[in-house]
N, C-alpha and C positions, 0 to 999 in steps of 0.2 A: 399667684401664677408662677410656675417654674420657669427658669431662664431658658430661652430658646437655645438649641444646640448650635455650637459653632460651625460644625460641618454636618448638615442634615443628610448628606449622601457620602458614604465612605466606600472606597473601592480598593480591593486587594487583587492585584494581578499575579496569580500564582502560575506555576509551571504549565499546567494544562487546563486551568479553569480560572474564572473570575468570580470573586465573591463581592456582592454589593449589599451593603447594610444601609437601610433607609430609616431615618428617624421620622416617625409619623407626624411630628410637628414640622412638616416639610417647608412651610413658608415662614416659620418663626413667629407665628401669631398666637400660639398657644392652642389653636384648634387642630386636633389630630385628624389626619386624613384616614380614610378606611383602607385597610390592607387590600381589600378586594378591588380597589380602584387602581392599584399599582401593578404594572407588568414590565417585563424586561424583553427588549429586542423586538425585531419585526415579527417574530413568532408569538409575541405576547405571552411569554412564559410566566407562570405564576410563582409566588414566593415559595421558598423551601421551608422557612420557619418564621415564627413570630415570637416575640418576647413581650408579654403584657407588662412585666415589671419595668422594663426599660423602654417600652413604647417603640420598639423597633421591628422592622421586617427585613428578612435576609433572603437574598437570591443567590443561588449557586448554579453556575452554568459552565460547561466546557467552552473552550475558545471557539469551537466550530458549531456551537449550539445556539438555539434561540434566534437564529437569523443574523448572527454577527457577520461582518463582512471583512474581507482582506483582499485588496485588489492589486493589480500589477502596475498601476500608475501612482505617482507621488500623492495625488489627491485621493487615491482609493486605498491606500494602505501600505505603500512601499516607499522607503527612502533609501539613500545610499547606505545608511547604517542600521536602520530599524525596520522591523515588521510591525505593522500597526493593526490591531484588531479593534473594530469599532462596533459599538452597540449603543443602546440608549435605554434609559429608564423613563417610562411613560406614566403620567398620572392623568387619568380620565375619569372625573367625578361623575357618578351615575346619579340621576335624580332621586331624591329622597322625600320622605313625607308625602306630599300630595302628588308626587311624580311629575310635577310641572316645572319646578324651579330647582336650581342648584345654587349652592352658596360659595363655591370656589371655582377658580379657573383651571383649565387643563394645563399641563406643563410637560415638557420633554427635557430630560437632562442627558446630554451626550456623554458617552463614556468611551475612553480609549485605553488600550493596553499596549505599551511599546516594549518590544523585545529586540535585543541585538541580533542581527541577521546571521551571526556565526554560532548560534546556539540552537539546540533543539527546543521547541516550544510546546509541542503537543504530539503525542504518538498517534492521535486520531487523524493526522494529516497523511499517514501512509498506511499501506496494507500491513496487517500484523505479521505476515510472513516475510516482509522485506526489512532491510536495515532502516533504522530511523534516520532519514536523510538530514544532513546538516542543511539548515534553511538557505544558506548561501548557495549550495549546490542545487537544491530543489528549485530555487528561483532562477538560477542563471545557467545551469548545466543539465545535460541529460546523460545518462549512462549510455555508453557506446557499445552495442552488442555486434558481434560478427559471427558468421558461420562460413567456414572455408573448406574446400577440398585440399588436402595436403598430399605431398608425395609419400612414398612408402616409409621413409625414416622420420617423418614429421618435421623435417628441418625447414622446408619451404613450402609455399603454396604450389599446388599442382597446376601446371600451365594448361593441360588439356582436361576437358570434362568428359572425354570419351572413354568408355570401359567395355571390355568383353565379358560375357558371362563366365563366371569362374574367378574373376578378379574381385578385389575388395575395395570399397570406398573408404578412404581415411578422412573422417570429418572432424573438424576442430572448432569448438565454440569458445569464444572469448568475450570478456567484458573489460572495458577500460574504465576504471573507477576514479582516476585522478586523485584528488585529495579526500575522497570519500572514506568513510570508515571501512575497514577490511571486509571484503565480501567473498562469498563462495558461489560459484556459478553452477546452475543446474539446467538440464534440458527437460522441460516439462512434458513435451510431446513432439513428435515428428510424424508427418504424414506425406506419403508419396501420391502424386496425382499426374494425370496427363495434361493438365492445364494449370495456369497459375492460381486458379480458384481452389483453395484447399478443401472446400466443401463439395467439389465436383465428384462425379462418379465415372469410372471406378476409382477407388482410393484404397491405400494400404497403409496401416499404422506400423511404423517402425519403432517408435517409442510412445508409450501410452501410460495411463494410470499414474501420472505425476512422477515420471522418471524410471519406468520399467522398460527395458529394451526388449520388447515382446518379439521382435524379429528373431532374436537369438533363441527363442523357445522352440522354433521349428526344428525338425530332425536334421534337415540338410543344410543348416547354416552354422557359421562360426561367429556371428555378429556379437559384439560385446563392447562395453566400456573399457578404456585403458586405465589400469590401476598400477601404481599410484598416479595421481595427477602431476603434471609438471609444476603447477602452481594453483592456488585456490581459485584464481580468476579464469582458469582454463579447464575445459572438459573435452576429452578426446574419445571417439568411438569409431569402431569399424563396422561396416555393413556389407554383406556379400552382394555383388551386383545382381540385378534382377530385371525382368521386364514383365509387363502385364500380359497374361495369357490371352491369346486371340486378338492381339493388337500389334500391328507391325510398326507403329511409330517408335522412333528411337530416341525420343526426348522425354525425360521424366523430371517433374518438378518435385523437390523435397522442401517442405515448409516446416519450420520448427519454432516452437515457443520457448524462449530462453527466459530464465528468471534468476534472481540472486536472493541470498539470505545472508545475515551477518556471519562472518567467518567463525566467530566464537559461539555460534548457536549449533548445537548438535544436530546432525541430520535426523530427519523424522519421516513418517510416511508421506508427508506432503513435499518434502525437500530431500530427494534421494537420487542416487544413480545406481540402478540395480541391473546386473547381468545374470543370465541363466547359465549355471555351471553344469555341463552335461556329465562330467565325471562323477559329481556328487548328486546330480539331479536336484540341486538346490539353487535358489536365488541368492546372490551375494552382492553386497554394496561396495562401492568404491571406498567409502568410509562410513563409519557408524556400525551399529550392531545389526546382526542378521535379521532380527525380528522386523525391522522397518521395511523389509522386502516381502514379507509374508503375503501382503495383499496383491502382489504381482501374480501370485498363483490363484488366489481366490477371485481376483478381479473386483474386489470390494474395497478399493482405496478411498480415503476420505474425500 
């Protein structure tokens, strides 16, 4: 009889996944368990590979897969210094032979992966178009977005929100990123409505299609993004004052969706700030190549 393995369950905590190698002599008795009786996590993920020569079974799973957990309390996965991803290896022997008896006991092996909170641990934790958050910030801080009416020279916030038709609104979007990785701010869309509900009717799109200032496409407007930016975390744009036809109310709500991408990531059709240039009859980006704005004309942005 071969000697029982010293560590029947070996765990490798990698940057974005965990690798669990299980020796089928799980109990050190010389009797090999069946690979089909082994699963990983609450989702009961099946093995990725088997080695008949070494009598091992291997599981590979992302940190957020197979029902692993990461909580906000100390006992659920968060300590002052570490993020803790928890899962478990389960052995549930199925009846064999006459389907009435089993010859081994079920077992559960808890598995933990500890990561320092000031490191990135998995890109699956964030949207692909966003910066990979430092886990300290994603756990403790939120990005602070703002949208403000500014005076005509952009130096200070405008004290009045009243406008006459023929004037221009100077709008400035900002994000405060703190110790975050460098970010570039975009305005994904803006819609004007007569009530705080952005889905109410009537409504008018000022910015649409992931960063196209569509209001500037109309013949009688000069609406546009300001280029260049004062800084990557700020985006400024001007919109000609307007009112809804057939409605005498003098209060209009403008609701915008702001987002960020890594500053070192080139702008693309999903992350762009494009204005319509009436002199050239072409869409032009604040930064990036002109082709990223082509969907503003076709209306077929990703």
